[in-house]
Each structure stands twice: as C-alpha cells, then as structure tokens.
C-alpha beads as a LAMMPS data file, in Angstrom:
LAMMPS data file: protein, C-alpha beads

76 atoms
75 bonds

1 atom types
1 bond types

-500.0 500.0 xlo xhi
-500.0 500.0 ylo yhi
-500.0 500.0 zlo zhi

Masses

1 110.0

Atoms # bond

1 1 1 158.392 131.549 56.888
2 1 1 160.821 133.335 54.614
3 1 1 161.301 132.830 50.903
4 1 1 164.785 133.307 49.459
5 1 1 164.919 134.082 45.753
6 1 1 168.396 133.436 44.371
7 1 1 168.100 133.882 40.636
8 1 1 165.452 136.430 39.670
9 1 1 165.327 140.195 39.651
10 1 1 163.381 142.066 42.309
11 1 1 160.613 142.793 39.765
12 1 1 160.330 139.110 38.827
13 1 1 160.223 138.045 42.480
14 1 1 157.506 140.596 43.260
15 1 1 155.471 139.434 40.273
16 1 1 155.733 135.834 41.528
17 1 1 154.510 136.906 44.994
18 1 1 151.647 138.843 43.436
19 1 1 150.616 135.973 41.167
20 1 1 150.747 133.278 43.856
21 1 1 149.597 135.583 46.694
22 1 1 152.249 134.415 49.127
23 1 1 151.816 135.725 52.638
24 1 1 155.457 135.674 53.685
25 1 1 158.529 137.815 53.170
26 1 1 160.876 137.252 50.239
27 1 1 164.600 137.953 50.316
28 1 1 165.754 138.789 46.782
29 1 1 169.283 138.052 45.536
30 1 1 169.814 135.670 48.431
31 1 1 172.849 133.896 46.981
32 1 1 174.810 134.258 50.207
33 1 1 171.915 132.775 52.190
34 1 1 171.762 129.836 49.789
35 1 1 175.502 129.263 50.187
36 1 1 175.247 129.475 53.993
37 1 1 172.640 126.716 54.064
38 1 1 174.285 124.594 51.364
39 1 1 171.454 124.935 48.864
40 1 1 172.366 123.229 45.600
41 1 1 168.939 122.834 43.983
42 1 1 165.744 124.807 43.664
43 1 1 163.460 124.552 45.477
44 1 1 165.109 123.699 48.770
45 1 1 163.252 124.101 52.042
46 1 1 165.226 124.604 55.249
47 1 1 163.208 124.116 58.426
48 1 1 164.890 125.973 61.291
49 1 1 164.099 125.410 64.951
50 1 1 163.404 128.281 67.359
51 1 1 166.981 128.001 68.639
52 1 1 168.269 128.735 65.111
53 1 1 169.521 125.219 64.383
54 1 1 168.571 123.423 61.194
55 1 1 165.962 120.744 61.835
56 1 1 165.560 119.495 58.269
57 1 1 166.644 120.255 54.698
58 1 1 164.212 119.140 52.005
59 1 1 165.310 119.339 48.381
60 1 1 162.571 119.510 45.778
61 1 1 158.967 120.159 46.677
62 1 1 157.076 117.545 48.633
63 1 1 154.201 119.206 50.466
64 1 1 153.601 116.262 52.812
65 1 1 157.248 116.043 53.879
66 1 1 157.486 119.800 54.390
67 1 1 154.223 119.875 56.347
68 1 1 155.378 117.041 58.614
69 1 1 158.751 118.719 59.219
70 1 1 157.185 122.064 60.121
71 1 1 154.647 120.421 62.426
72 1 1 157.384 118.430 64.114
73 1 1 159.435 121.546 64.819
74 1 1 156.395 123.575 65.903
75 1 1 155.381 120.867 68.397
76 1 1 158.680 121.120 70.284

Bonds

1 1 1 2
2 1 2 3
3 1 3 4
4 1 4 5
5 1 5 6
6 1 6 7
7 1 7 8
8 1 8 9
9 1 9 10
10 1 10 11
11 1 11 12
12 1 12 13
13 1 13 14
14 1 14 15
15 1 15 16
16 1 16 17
17 1 17 18
18 1 18 19
19 1 19 20
20 1 20 21
21 1 21 22
22 1 22 23
23 1 23 24
24 1 24 25
25 1 25 26
26 1 26 27
27 1 27 28
28 1 28 29
29 1 29 30
30 1 30 31
31 1 31 32
32 1 32 33
33 1 33 34
34 1 34 35
35 1 35 36
36 1 36 37
37 1 37 38
38 1 38 39
39 1 39 40
40 1 40 41
41 1 41 42
42 1 42 43
43 1 43 44
44 1 44 45
45 1 45 46
46 1 46 47
47 1 47 48
48 1 48 49
49 1 49 50
50 1 50 51
51 1 51 52
52 1 52 53
53 1 53 54
54 1 54 55
55 1 55 56
56 1 56 57
57 1 57 58
58 1 58 59
59 1 59 60
60 1 60 61
61 1 61 62
62 1 62 63
63 1 63 64
64 1 64 65
65 1 65 66
66 1 66 67
67 1 67 68
68 1 68 69
69 1 69 70
70 1 70 71
71 1 71 72
72 1 72 73
73 1 73 74
74 1 74 75
75 1 75 76
C-alpha cells in the first residue's frame, strides 16, 4: 500500500501519518501520480494488480468496497 499526498506540505503529511499511525509509505507532492491515474477527487483509492494494471478505482472512502477490491486482487 502506498499513500499519495497531493496537496499538503511534507510536514503536514508526516503529522498526519504520526497522528493516524499509518504503516505504509507516503509519497508527498504526488500531483503527477494523481494525474497519471486520473484522480479528480480526494480520497481516491487505486487498486493495482501484481502485473501493474489497474484493477479498480474507488472515489471517496468506502471501507467495505476497498476491502473487497483488495481481497479480490490478492486472491488472484
């Protein structure tokens, strides 16, 4: 899992990680990554298969949908 922060400073992103105790890497100033994947809203979750192809794009935060998408990709 990789978090891409597109609109905060490095300090703000690090504070967020510290506060929420995330266990994954965060790319700061990831505007080019967001453009590459067609992200138009925050949050957007992009589930990528092992072969690098996009399996699912989920706009907004829906834990059940994200969980199901990740499990589906992991099972293949």
